[in-house]
Backbone as numpy.savetxt, mean C-alpha at the origin, in Angstrom:
# Nx Ny Nz CAx CAy CAz Cx Cy Cz
-1.27 -17.60 -39.37 -1.07 -17.31 -38.00 0.00 -18.26 -37.37
0.97 -17.56 -36.69 2.04 -18.52 -36.26 1.56 -19.12 -34.91
2.21 -20.32 -34.61 2.01 -20.98 -33.49 3.06 -20.45 -32.44
2.64 -19.95 -31.25 3.68 -19.42 -30.24 3.75 -20.38 -29.07
5.00 -20.54 -28.69 5.20 -21.45 -27.57 5.49 -20.58 -26.26
5.30 -21.20 -25.11 5.50 -20.64 -23.91 6.88 -20.02 -23.72
7.90 -20.48 -24.39 9.17 -20.08 -24.32 9.24 -18.66 -24.90
8.42 -18.47 -25.88 8.51 -17.02 -26.48 7.92 -16.01 -25.44
6.82 -16.52 -24.66 6.31 -15.59 -23.66 7.37 -15.44 -22.46
7.99 -16.53 -22.23 9.08 -16.52 -21.13 10.14 -15.50 -21.55
10.53 -15.50 -22.83 11.63 -14.64 -23.16 11.27 -13.14 -23.13
9.93 -12.81 -23.25 9.53 -11.42 -23.12 9.77 -11.01 -21.55
9.28 -11.91 -20.68 9.44 -11.66 -19.33 10.95 -11.47 -18.98
11.75 -12.36 -19.52 13.11 -12.45 -19.19 13.85 -11.13 -19.68
13.51 -10.64 -20.85 14.04 -9.43 -21.35 13.76 -8.26 -20.60
12.40 -8.10 -20.08 12.22 -6.96 -19.29 12.83 -7.17 -17.81
12.90 -8.30 -17.34 13.60 -8.47 -15.99 14.96 -8.20 -16.04
15.67 -8.73 -17.21 17.08 -8.23 -17.38 17.37 -6.82 -17.52
16.41 -6.19 -18.14 16.59 -4.68 -18.26 16.44 -4.05 -16.89
15.54 -4.58 -16.12 15.44 -3.99 -14.74 16.65 -4.27 -13.82
17.27 -5.41 -14.03 18.52 -5.85 -13.22 19.67 -4.92 -13.73
19.77 -4.64 -15.04 20.76 -3.69 -15.51 20.48 -2.29 -14.99
19.31 -1.81 -15.12 19.07 -0.52 -14.61 19.29 -0.34 -13.10
19.00 -1.34 -12.30 19.32 -1.49 -10.92 20.84 -1.36 -10.66
21.59 -1.91 -11.49 23.12 -1.86 -11.35 23.61 -0.39 -11.49
22.80 0.43 -12.09 23.22 1.74 -12.34 22.73 2.83 -11.29
22.24 2.26 -10.19 21.74 3.21 -9.10 23.01 3.97 -8.58
22.67 5.35 -8.38 23.67 6.25 -7.88 23.16 7.09 -6.85
24.00 8.10 -6.35 23.49 9.11 -5.43 22.40 9.89 -6.01
22.46 10.06 -7.42 21.41 10.89 -8.03 20.06 10.47 -7.69
19.83 9.21 -7.39 18.52 8.82 -6.99 18.07 9.45 -5.72
18.96 9.52 -4.71 18.73 10.16 -3.49 18.53 11.74 -3.73
19.37 12.25 -4.43 19.39 13.67 -4.75 18.04 14.01 -5.46
17.59 13.29 -6.30 16.31 13.45 -7.10 15.11 13.36 -6.06
15.09 12.27 -5.32 14.08 12.14 -4.25 13.96 13.38 -3.29
15.14 13.79 -2.82 15.33 15.04 -1.93 14.69 16.25 -2.66
15.03 16.41 -3.85 14.42 17.59 -4.61 12.93 17.46 -4.69
12.37 16.32 -4.98 11.00 16.09 -5.05 10.24 16.41 -3.64
10.94 15.79 -2.66 10.39 16.12 -1.24 10.30 17.48 -0.83
11.29 18.25 -1.35 11.37 19.68 -0.93 10.66 20.67 -1.91
10.08 20.16 -3.06 9.61 21.07 -3.98 8.14 21.48 -3.62
7.78 22.61 -4.40 6.53 23.11 -4.20 5.50 22.06 -4.84
5.79 21.70 -6.09 5.05 20.53 -6.80 5.98 20.04 -7.84
5.56 18.85 -8.32 6.34 18.18 -9.30 5.47 18.07 -10.61
6.13 18.51 -11.75 5.52 18.60 -13.00 6.32 17.55 -13.94
5.35 16.67 -14.45 5.95 15.54 -15.28 5.51 15.72 -16.74
6.48 15.44 -17.62 6.19 15.57 -19.08 6.82 14.50 -19.89
6.13 14.12 -20.89 6.77 13.09 -21.88 5.82 13.05 -23.09
6.15 12.45 -24.05 5.45 12.31 -25.32 5.23 10.88 -25.67
4.08 10.54 -26.13 3.77 9.18 -26.48 3.67 8.20 -25.31
4.28 6.98 -25.33 4.38 6.12 -24.21 4.93 6.78 -23.01
6.07 7.53 -23.24 6.63 8.13 -22.15 5.77 9.12 -21.34
4.78 9.69 -22.17 3.79 10.51 -21.48 2.90 9.74 -20.54
2.47 8.63 -21.10 1.64 7.68 -20.26 2.31 7.31 -19.05
3.53 6.86 -19.02 4.29 6.64 -17.89 4.49 7.77 -16.93
4.64 9.02 -17.46 4.72 10.22 -16.76 3.51 10.46 -16.01
2.38 10.27 -16.57 1.04 10.39 -15.89 0.97 9.45 -14.74
1.41 8.21 -14.98 1.37 7.15 -13.85 2.28 7.51 -12.64
3.40 8.11 -12.99 4.38 8.45 -11.87 3.67 9.71 -11.13
3.19 10.51 -11.87 2.46 11.61 -11.22 1.32 11.15 -10.28
0.70 10.30 -10.81 -0.44 9.70 -9.94 0.09 9.00 -8.59
1.16 8.34 -8.75 1.78 7.75 -7.57 2.28 8.74 -6.59
2.91 9.83 -7.09 3.32 10.94 -6.24 2.13 11.58 -5.52
1.11 11.77 -6.20 -0.10 12.30 -5.66 -0.73 11.44 -4.60
-0.62 10.25 -4.83 -1.23 9.34 -3.89 -0.52 9.37 -2.38
0.76 9.70 -2.53 1.51 10.02 -1.35 1.45 11.46 -0.81
0.39 12.09 -1.41 0.21 13.43 -0.93 1.38 14.41 -1.28
1.97 14.20 -2.34 2.95 15.06 -3.00 2.37 15.61 -4.22
2.28 16.92 -4.18 1.52 17.59 -5.35 2.22 17.32 -6.61
1.45 16.80 -7.56 2.01 16.45 -8.92 1.12 16.64 -9.99
1.65 17.03 -11.22 0.79 17.28 -12.32 1.38 16.86 -13.59
0.64 16.32 -14.62 1.20 16.12 -15.88 1.06 17.26 -16.74
2.18 17.61 -17.57 2.07 18.77 -18.47 2.47 18.10 -19.89
1.50 18.21 -20.75 1.69 17.87 -22.19 2.78 18.77 -22.69
3.88 18.27 -23.38 4.81 19.05 -23.86 4.53 20.01 -24.94
3.55 19.62 -25.86 3.09 20.56 -26.89 2.20 21.68 -26.39
1.31 21.27 -25.47 0.38 22.21 -24.89 1.04 23.23 -23.99
2.32 22.77 -23.48 3.13 23.63 -22.63 3.60 24.85 -23.38
3.94 24.57 -24.68 4.43 25.74 -25.56 3.39 26.54 -26.11
2.21 26.22 -25.71 1.08 27.01 -26.17 0.25 27.63 -24.96
1.03 27.89 -23.88 0.49 28.63 -22.69 0.54 27.70 -21.41
0.45 26.37 -21.53 0.36 25.62 -20.28 1.64 25.67 -19.43
2.76 26.20 -19.97 3.98 26.15 -19.26 3.84 27.21 -17.98
2.85 27.87 -18.00 2.57 28.66 -16.76 2.30 27.93 -15.49
2.08 26.66 -15.74 1.88 25.74 -14.66 3.14 25.71 -13.72
4.34 25.88 -14.38 5.56 25.64 -13.71 5.99 27.02 -12.98
6.26 26.79 -11.78 6.62 28.03 -10.98 7.93 27.71 -10.14
8.39 28.88 -9.45 9.59 28.78 -8.68 9.44 27.49 -7.69
10.66 26.93 -7.51 10.70 25.76 -6.54 9.87 24.53 -7.01
9.56 24.53 -8.23 8.88 23.22 -8.73 10.05 22.46 -9.34
9.74 21.17 -9.35 10.60 20.13 -9.93 9.92 19.62 -11.15
10.64 19.56 -12.33 10.16 18.95 -13.51 10.81 17.82 -13.88
10.05 16.61 -14.00 10.66 15.35 -14.51 10.29 15.18 -15.90
11.38 15.06 -16.75 11.10 14.88 -18.20 11.58 13.46 -18.62
10.62 12.80 -19.35 10.93 11.40 -19.73 11.18 11.37 -21.19
12.31 10.78 -21.66 12.63 10.57 -22.99 13.70 9.51 -23.12
13.34 8.45 -23.77 14.39 7.34 -23.97 15.57 7.91 -24.69
15.55 8.62 -25.69 16.62 9.08 -26.49 17.33 10.28 -25.87
16.46 11.08 -25.13 17.02 12.27 -24.55 17.09 13.44 -25.60
16.52 13.06 -26.70 16.55 14.17 -27.80 15.20 14.35 -28.47
14.18 13.79 -27.77 12.71 13.99 -28.27 12.48 15.48 -28.37
12.18 15.88 -29.64 11.94 17.32 -30.16 11.09 18.07 -29.17
9.93 17.52 -28.84 8.90 18.15 -28.07 9.37 18.46 -26.65
10.25 17.55 -26.18 10.73 17.62 -24.84 11.91 18.62 -24.72
12.75 18.49 -25.79 14.07 19.28 -25.91 13.64 20.82 -25.92
12.62 21.06 -26.64 12.14 22.50 -26.85 11.68 23.06 -25.50
11.33 22.26 -24.47 10.78 22.64 -23.20 11.96 23.25 -22.39
12.99 22.65 -22.53 14.19 22.86 -21.56 14.52 24.24 -21.21
14.83 25.22 -22.22 15.15 26.56 -21.88 14.08 27.39 -21.16
12.71 26.99 -21.55 11.66 27.70 -20.97 11.47 27.27 -19.49
11.81 26.00 -19.19 11.71 25.56 -17.87 12.78 26.22 -16.95
14.02 26.32 -17.53 15.06 26.95 -16.81 14.81 28.47 -16.52
14.17 29.06 -17.44 13.82 30.51 -17.34 12.85 30.69 -16.14
12.12 29.69 -15.78 11.14 29.69 -14.78 11.64 29.25 -13.39
12.94 29.16 -13.31 13.64 28.68 -11.99 13.09 27.43 -11.50
12.94 26.45 -12.31 12.51 25.05 -11.79 13.71 24.21 -12.07
13.77 23.17 -11.26 14.85 22.11 -11.42 14.38 21.00 -12.35
15.27 20.53 -13.14 14.96 19.46 -14.08 15.60 18.17 -13.66
14.80 17.09 -13.57 15.15 15.73 -13.47 14.88 15.02 -14.72
15.85 14.51 -15.41 15.51 13.71 -16.57 15.74 12.19 -16.40
14.91 11.43 -17.07 14.96 9.88 -17.00 15.29 9.44 -18.41
16.42 9.20 -18.68 16.79 8.94 -20.11 17.49 7.60 -20.31
17.62 7.10 -21.43 18.51 5.94 -21.72 19.86 6.44 -22.11
19.84 7.49 -22.76 21.14 8.04 -23.35 21.60 9.14 -22.51
22.63 8.97 -21.76 23.12 9.95 -20.76 24.02 10.97 -21.55
24.36 10.90 -22.76 25.14 11.87 -23.49 24.08 12.74 -24.45
22.93 12.67 -24.18 21.91 13.40 -24.96 21.86 14.89 -24.53
21.15 15.65 -25.30 20.92 17.12 -25.08 20.19 17.20 -23.61
19.20 16.36 -23.47 18.32 16.48 -22.28 19.19 16.23 -21.02
20.04 15.16 -21.16 20.79 14.77 -20.08 21.72 15.77 -19.71
22.35 16.44 -20.73 23.48 17.46 -20.45 22.88 18.77 -19.97
21.54 18.87 -20.11 20.90 20.14 -19.63 19.92 19.99 -18.47
20.11 18.93 -17.75 19.26 18.54 -16.61 20.10 18.79 -15.35
19.36 19.05 -14.26 20.02 19.22 -13.00 20.39 17.83 -12.32
19.64 16.91 -12.65 19.84 15.51 -12.19 19.44 14.52 -13.38
20.33 13.64 -13.56 20.05 12.64 -14.70 19.93 11.25 -14.12
18.93 10.46 -14.41 18.71 9.17 -13.92 18.63 8.33 -15.17
19.54 7.34 -15.16 19.79 6.45 -16.35 18.76 5.31 -16.26
18.01 5.29 -17.41 16.88 4.22 -17.53 17.58 3.21 -18.60
18.58 2.41 -18.25 19.27 1.60 -19.13 18.54 0.31 -19.29
18.59 -0.18 -20.59 17.97 -1.47 -20.90 18.79 -2.32 -21.67
18.60 -3.67 -21.76 19.37 -4.59 -22.57 18.77 -4.45 -23.91
17.51 -4.50 -24.12 16.89 -4.37 -25.36 15.28 -4.17 -25.16
14.59 -3.63 -26.06 13.21 -3.64 -26.00 12.61 -5.01 -26.23
11.65 -5.30 -25.43 11.07 -6.64 -25.54 10.12 -6.91 -26.78
9.91 -5.73 -27.50 9.13 -5.71 -28.68 9.61 -6.74 -29.71
8.98 -7.44 -30.50 9.31 -8.31 -31.55 10.18 -7.76 -32.52
10.17 -6.43 -32.66 11.00 -5.71 -33.75 12.15 -5.03 -32.92
12.03 -4.95 -31.63 13.14 -4.34 -30.94 13.06 -2.75 -30.95
11.70 -2.31 -31.24 11.49 -0.82 -31.41 10.49 -0.32 -30.43
9.34 -0.93 -30.32 8.28 -0.34 -29.59 8.72 -0.27 -28.00
8.41 0.89 -27.45 8.75 1.02 -26.00 8.15 0.05 -25.05
8.91 -0.94 -24.61 8.39 -1.99 -23.75 9.37 -2.08 -22.56
10.48 -2.66 -22.68 11.42 -2.70 -21.55 11.69 -1.27 -21.08
11.95 -0.37 -21.81 12.24 1.05 -21.59 11.15 1.77 -20.72
9.87 1.48 -21.01 8.86 2.00 -20.28 8.79 1.35 -18.89
8.95 0.11 -18.98 8.90 -0.75 -17.69 9.97 -0.24 -16.63
11.20 0.00 -17.18 12.30 0.52 -16.39 12.00 2.00 -15.84
11.47 2.73 -16.74 11.13 4.20 -16.35 10.05 4.20 -15.30
9.07 3.28 -15.40 8.06 3.29 -14.52 8.59 2.84 -13.06
9.37 1.89 -13.07 10.02 1.42 -11.76 10.94 2.51 -11.14
11.62 3.22 -11.95 12.39 4.45 -11.48 11.43 5.49 -10.91
10.31 5.67 -11.54 9.32 6.56 -10.99 8.77 6.11 -9.64
8.54 4.78 -9.50 8.04 4.28 -8.24 9.16 4.46 -7.12
10.42 4.27 -7.50 11.48 4.42 -6.65 11.49 5.89 -6.06
11.44 6.81 -6.99 11.44 8.29 -6.64 10.24 8.66 -5.69
9.04 8.19 -6.11 7.87 8.47 -5.20 7.93 7.91 -3.87
8.35 6.66 -3.80 8.41 5.98 -2.46 9.52 6.59 -1.60
10.67 6.84 -2.21 11.73 7.47 -1.49 11.44 8.89 -0.95
10.78 9.68 -1.91 10.49 11.03 -1.52 9.43 11.04 -0.31
8.47 10.03 -0.43 7.51 9.83 0.55 8.14 9.55 1.86
9.20 8.76 1.89 9.92 8.31 3.09 10.68 9.51 3.70
11.25 10.30 2.83 12.05 11.54 3.26 11.13 12.53 3.91
9.90 12.65 3.26 8.88 13.62 3.97 8.27 13.10 5.14
8.38 11.94 5.43 7.88 11.26 6.69 6.40 11.06 6.51
6.01 10.68 5.18 4.53 10.44 5.02 4.01 9.31 5.89
2.91 9.42 6.54 2.47 8.46 7.51 1.16 7.70 6.83
0.67 6.77 7.32 -0.38 6.02 6.91 -1.67 6.97 6.93
-1.69 7.88 7.97 -2.93 8.79 7.99 -2.80 9.73 6.98
-1.50 10.22 6.58 -1.43 11.15 5.39 -1.90 10.40 4.17
-1.45 9.17 3.96 -1.84 8.39 2.78 -3.34 8.15 2.70
-3.87 8.01 3.84 -5.48 7.72 3.90 -6.17 8.96 3.37
-5.57 10.13 3.49 -6.31 11.35 3.08 -6.57 11.32 1.55
-5.65 10.71 0.88 -5.67 10.69 -0.55 -6.46 9.45 -1.16
-6.93 8.56 -0.25 -7.67 7.30 -0.71 -8.92 7.21 0.10
-9.85 8.08 0.03 -11.09 7.93 0.92 -11.97 6.74 0.45
-11.91 6.40 -0.83 -12.83 5.38 -1.33 -12.13 4.22 -1.89
-12.87 3.17 -2.24 -12.21 1.98 -2.72 -11.62 1.10 -1.63
-10.90 -0.03 -2.13 -10.43 -1.09 -1.29 -9.37 -0.43 -0.33
-8.40 0.39 -0.89 -7.30 1.01 -0.13 -7.98 1.83 0.88
-8.96 2.72 0.53 -9.53 3.59 1.47 -10.24 2.82 2.70
-10.78 1.78 2.37 -11.36 0.94 3.48 -10.37 0.37 4.33
-9.24 -0.10 3.79 -8.06 -0.66 4.67 -7.47 0.26 5.57
-7.41 1.59 5.10 -6.62 2.54 5.92 -7.47 3.66 6.47
-8.84 3.52 6.43 -9.70 4.45 7.09 -10.68 3.81 8.06
-11.03 2.54 7.78 -12.07 1.73 8.50 -11.37 1.10 9.77
-11.75 1.59 10.91 -11.24 1.07 12.14 -12.02 0.01 12.76
-11.36 -0.80 13.73 -12.03 -1.92 14.27 -13.28 -1.51 15.05
-13.29 -0.41 15.61 -14.57 0.00 16.31 -15.70 0.31 15.25
-15.48 0.46 14.04 -16.54 0.66 13.06 -17.29 -0.63 12.69
-16.62 -1.73 12.90 -17.25 -3.16 12.52 -17.39 -3.99 13.71
-16.93 -3.64 14.83 -17.06 -4.55 16.04 -18.49 -4.74 16.61
-18.55 -5.85 17.40 -19.83 -5.89 18.14 -19.55 -5.51 19.55
-20.23 -4.59 19.98 -20.07 -3.91 21.29 -20.64 -4.75 22.44
-20.31 -4.21 23.63 -20.54 -4.99 24.89 -21.82 -5.58 25.05
-23.00 -4.83 24.79 -24.33 -5.29 24.97 -24.67 -6.53 24.04
-23.85 -6.72 22.94 -24.14 -7.77 22.06 -23.21 -9.09 22.42
-22.35 -9.00 23.44 -21.41 -10.08 23.75 -21.89 -11.09 24.78
-21.54 -12.21 24.64 -21.77 -13.28 25.67 -20.66 -13.06 26.65
-21.07 -12.43 27.83 -19.95 -12.08 28.82 -20.24 -12.96 30.09
-19.13 -13.64 30.47 -19.29 -14.61 31.59 -18.04 -14.35 32.49
-18.09 -14.84 33.73 -16.89 -14.88 34.61 -16.35 -16.21 34.72
-15.11 -16.25 35.31 -14.37 -17.47 35.42 -15.13 -18.57 36.11
-15.98 -18.20 37.08 -16.79 -19.22 37.72 -18.13 -19.62 37.29
-18.51 -19.02 35.98 -19.66 -19.31 35.41 -19.61 -20.75 34.95
-20.78 -21.50 35.09 -20.74 -22.88 34.58 -20.54 -22.97 33.19
-20.00 -24.21 32.73 -19.83 -24.41 31.30 -21.23 -24.41 30.64
-22.12 -24.98 31.23 -23.56 -25.14 30.67 -24.01 -23.66 30.36
-24.03 -22.81 31.36 -24.43 -21.42 31.19 -23.69 -20.71 30.27
-22.36 -20.92 30.10 -21.64 -20.32 29.11 -22.07 -20.62 27.73
-22.35 -22.03 27.54 -22.79 -22.39 26.11 -24.15 -21.75 25.89
-25.03 -21.67 26.89 -26.29 -21.00 26.60 -26.18 -19.65 26.24
-25.26 -18.95 26.85 -25.02 -17.47 26.57 -24.36 -17.27 25.15
-23.58 -18.19 24.78 -22.92 -18.10 23.46 -24.08 -18.30 22.42
-24.99 -19.31 22.66 -26.11 -19.62 21.75 -26.95 -18.41 21.69
-27.23 -17.70 22.79 -28.19 -16.62 22.92 -27.72 -15.38 21.94
-26.46 -15.12 22.11 -25.84 -13.90 21.54 -25.52 -14.25 20.11
-25.18 -15.49 19.71 -25.06 -15.78 18.40 -23.87 -15.35 17.61
-22.81 -15.07 18.42 -21.52 -14.65 17.89 -20.46 -15.82 17.89
-20.81 -16.98 18.41 -19.95 -18.08 18.46 -18.85 -17.97 19.46
-18.98 -17.03 20.36 -17.84 -16.93 21.43 -18.34 -16.25 22.62
-17.63 -16.37 23.68 -17.93 -15.66 25.08 -16.66 -15.06 25.65
-16.72 -13.88 26.18 -15.56 -13.31 26.78 -15.73 -13.46 28.21
-14.67 -13.75 28.80 -14.50 -13.97 30.25 -14.00 -12.74 30.85
-14.65 -12.11 31.87 -14.22 -10.76 32.38 -14.35 -10.90 33.82
-13.74 -9.88 34.57 -13.87 -9.77 36.01 -14.92 -8.63 36.20
-15.11 -8.26 37.44 -16.12 -7.28 37.86 -15.95 -5.90 37.18
-14.65 -5.54 36.85 -14.23 -4.35 36.30 -14.03 -4.38 34.87
-14.58 -5.44 34.20 -14.56 -5.59 32.79 -13.07 -5.76 32.16
-12.11 -6.24 33.06 -10.87 -6.63 32.60 -10.80 -7.92 31.95
-10.13 -8.22 30.99 -10.24 -9.55 30.27 -9.50 -10.62 31.01
-10.23 -11.71 31.07 -9.66 -12.77 31.89 -9.41 -14.02 30.88
-10.28 -14.14 29.92 -10.09 -15.27 28.92 -11.06 -15.13 27.75
-10.92 -16.02 26.80 -11.85 -16.00 25.72 -12.23 -17.46 25.39
-13.57 -17.67 25.07 -14.09 -18.96 24.66 -14.73 -18.95 23.27
-14.17 -19.75 22.36 -14.68 -19.90 21.06 -15.39 -21.19 20.87
-16.06 -21.30 19.73 -16.68 -22.60 19.44 -15.68 -23.69 19.50
-14.38 -23.42 19.02 -13.43 -24.39 19.05 -13.08 -24.87 20.43
-13.09 -23.89 21.37 -12.73 -24.23 22.80 -13.84 -25.12 23.39
-15.14 -24.89 22.95 -16.27 -25.68 23.42 -16.19 -27.15 22.96
-15.81 -27.19 21.62 -15.62 -28.52 21.00 -14.58 -29.29 21.65
-13.36 -28.71 21.97 -12.20 -29.41 22.57 -12.59 -29.79 24.01
-13.38 -28.97 24.70 -13.88 -29.32 26.08 -14.66 -30.59 26.03
-15.66 -30.61 25.13 -16.49 -31.81 25.00 -15.74 -33.01 24.59
-14.66 -32.87 23.81 -13.83 -34.05 23.35 -13.02 -34.53 24.45
-12.59 -33.63 25.36 -11.66 -34.11 26.44 -12.38 -34.60 27.71
-13.59 -34.07 27.91 -14.22 -34.40 29.19 -15.50 -35.14 29.03
-15.64 -36.44 29.52 -16.82 -37.20 29.68 -17.85 -36.54 30.56
-17.43 -35.91 31.53 -18.39 -35.28 32.61 -18.14 -33.83 32.57
-19.14 -33.03 32.17 -19.00 -31.60 31.91 -19.84 -30.80 32.96
-20.47 -31.53 33.86 -21.39 -30.92 34.84 -20.66 -29.95 35.67
-19.42 -30.25 36.14 -18.72 -29.48 37.03 -17.73 -28.41 36.41
-17.64 -28.42 35.10 -16.81 -27.43 34.29 -17.27 -26.10 34.45
-16.26 -25.24 34.55 -16.37 -23.79 34.63 -15.85 -23.05 33.44
-16.13 -21.92 33.26 -15.66 -21.07 32.08 -14.15 -21.16 32.13
-13.55 -21.02 33.30 -12.11 -20.90 33.56 -11.55 -22.19 33.06
-12.19 -23.30 32.98 -11.59 -24.66 32.73 -11.43 -24.75 31.15
-12.16 -24.05 30.45 -12.20 -24.18 28.97 -11.58 -22.99 28.16
-11.58 -21.84 28.86 -11.20 -20.65 28.15 -9.74 -20.64 27.73
-9.52 -19.80 26.83 -8.05 -19.56 26.36 -7.62 -18.26 27.19
-6.56 -18.53 28.04 -6.08 -17.44 28.83 -5.11 -16.64 27.98
-5.00 -15.32 28.31 -4.20 -14.25 27.63 -4.45 -14.48 26.08
-5.75 -14.23 25.66 -5.94 -14.35 24.21 -5.39 -13.11 23.53
-5.33 -13.28 22.25 -4.91 -12.16 21.39 -5.92 -11.06 21.38
-5.55 -9.83 21.53 -6.54 -8.76 21.49 -6.07 -7.66 20.54
-6.89 -6.82 20.26 -6.68 -5.63 19.46 -7.34 -4.35 19.97
-6.65 -3.26 19.86 -7.27 -2.00 20.29 -8.45 -1.43 19.39
-9.40 -0.92 19.75 -10.54 -0.52 19.05 -10.22 0.54 17.99
-9.06 1.27 18.14 -8.67 2.35 17.18 -7.80 1.74 16.06
-7.39 0.46 16.12 -6.61 -0.04 15.03 -7.38 -0.09 13.69
-6.71 -0.23 12.63 -7.32 -0.36 11.32 -7.96 -1.75 11.14
-8.97 -1.92 10.38 -9.44 -3.30 10.25 -8.52 -4.09 9.50
-7.67 -3.52 8.61 -6.58 -4.33 7.95 -5.61 -4.89 8.79
-5.42 -4.31 9.94 -4.36 -4.79 10.86 -5.03 -5.98 11.63
-6.31 -5.90 11.94 -7.09 -7.04 12.63 -7.06 -8.26 11.68
-7.29 -7.96 10.35 -7.29 -9.04 9.38 -6.00 -9.74 9.35
-4.86 -8.99 9.45 -3.51 -9.51 9.34 -3.24 -10.34 10.52
-3.72 -9.92 11.74 -3.46 -10.64 13.06 -4.14 -12.03 12.93
-5.26 -12.00 12.39 -6.14 -13.26 12.27 -5.44 -14.21 11.33
-4.92 -13.72 10.21 -4.53 -14.69 9.16 -2.99 -14.99 9.21
-2.19 -14.05 9.60 -0.61 -14.31 9.70 -0.17 -15.10 10.95
-0.82 -16.38 11.14 -0.45 -17.20 12.20 -0.39 -18.52 11.70
0.30 -19.40 12.50 0.47 -20.79 12.12 -0.96 -21.41 12.16
-1.72 -21.06 13.21 -3.09 -21.59 13.41 -3.98 -20.41 13.37
-4.72 -20.15 12.25 -5.54 -19.08 12.06 -6.68 -18.89 13.06
-7.15 -17.68 13.39 -8.22 -17.48 14.32 -9.28 -16.69 13.71
-10.48 -16.84 14.07 -11.62 -16.16 13.48 -12.16 -15.07 14.28
-11.80 -14.73 15.49 -12.37 -13.78 16.34 -11.19 -13.06 17.20
-11.46 -11.72 17.45 -10.43 -10.98 18.35 -11.30 -10.26 19.40
-10.85 -10.28 20.65 -11.36 -9.51 21.73 -10.82 -8.15 21.42
-11.64 -7.04 21.63 -11.24 -5.71 21.43 -11.20 -5.04 22.84
-10.01 -4.33 23.07 -9.95 -3.54 24.34 -9.77 -2.14 23.97
-10.10 -1.23 24.95 -9.88 0.17 24.84 -8.44 0.58 25.32
-8.13 1.78 25.37 -6.79 2.30 25.76 -6.39 1.82 27.17
-7.42 1.50 27.99 -7.23 1.07 29.33 -7.41 -0.39 29.71
-7.35 -1.09 28.46 -7.40 -2.62 28.40 -8.68 -3.17 28.93
-9.74 -2.39 28.80 -11.00 -2.77 29.17 -11.73 -3.46 28.09
-12.46 -4.43 28.18 -13.08 -5.21 27.14 -14.26 -4.24 26.50
-14.25 -4.02 25.30 -15.26 -3.23 24.72 -16.02 -3.94 23.50
-15.48 -4.98 23.06 -16.20 -5.65 22.01 -15.43 -6.78 21.47
-15.96 -7.34 20.31 -15.41 -8.49 19.60 -15.44 -8.17 18.12
-14.52 -8.69 17.29 -14.55 -8.56 15.92 -14.32 -9.94 15.38
-15.20 -10.42 14.38 -14.97 -11.67 13.72 -14.41 -11.32 12.31
-13.77 -12.51 11.83 -13.40 -12.41 10.36 -14.60 -12.15 9.44
-15.74 -12.74 9.84 -16.94 -12.48 9.00 -17.28 -11.08 8.98
-17.11 -10.39 10.05 -17.51 -8.99 10.10 -16.50 -8.16 9.20
-15.19 -8.57 9.24 -14.31 -7.82 8.35 -14.56 -8.08 6.85
-14.85 -9.42 6.50 -15.14 -9.65 5.07 -16.48 -8.96 4.56
-17.41 -8.90 5.59 -18.66 -8.15 5.16 -18.42 -6.71 5.00
-17.35 -6.15 5.56 -17.10 -4.72 5.44 -16.48 -4.29 4.07
-16.11 -5.29 3.30 -15.66 -5.12 1.97 -14.15 -5.17 1.77
-13.37 -5.32 2.88 -11.93 -5.32 2.92 -11.41 -6.45 1.88
């Protein structure tokens, strides 16, 4: 058994990275044309054999996640009846490093007879497949990262990235929104992030420690303790937000003032606190809390009329499973 150094592993990364850099240098208008075809298509059919077939499946899954209809077609099964999947105004993406893979080449005339457009992703742009495609995308590599320079490694990486480029660009062209995206991700972590709204996890009015600016500091602390959320919301008579008091504000007030008997809520509250609308996604609330020089653990929630309706804490978001 050979002893392998970290340099060996580093070289594998470097080979694949350099192949991506080389492929990036060959970006052309064909990428935009291909994405436009995909965006306007009835559906996208992807095909490849072996490792290319696996990459084709992943590209199809990415397209589908953007609500772009996509399906994988096995090239052999296609010639035994499954080619009926391909219809007018479909786009067929064919993957072949050499551009001369027999199973793929045999598909070409039948695809053309069904009035579908062909996009090929190939390394060899002088191949049969490239010469018979409507759009050719060059998946150029420096060399395969395989120890024998044979197994599809760098080539499948580059092809996969090209597929990501096509899917993301087509989604942008179609104007896919986060709401469209959420329709294809009802479950799992992604589904939670883009379906779960702040109002689904917030603590509502009746659970809040609500005080007014003139409420005594002592009474404010009592209300915070009673409600158990570690904060108090300062409002006026119309439930408009005036300020926010957290445990941190309480500690700072105790540290700065030897005499707290005459302190009011207004003396310790944070004015103009950061708020979030109840209809925002929970992931947005988490980002607001974390992407700050000084992180915060709670947000006041307001409705569309800027009235206080609740509070959401970092703990509540974590508990939701995000």
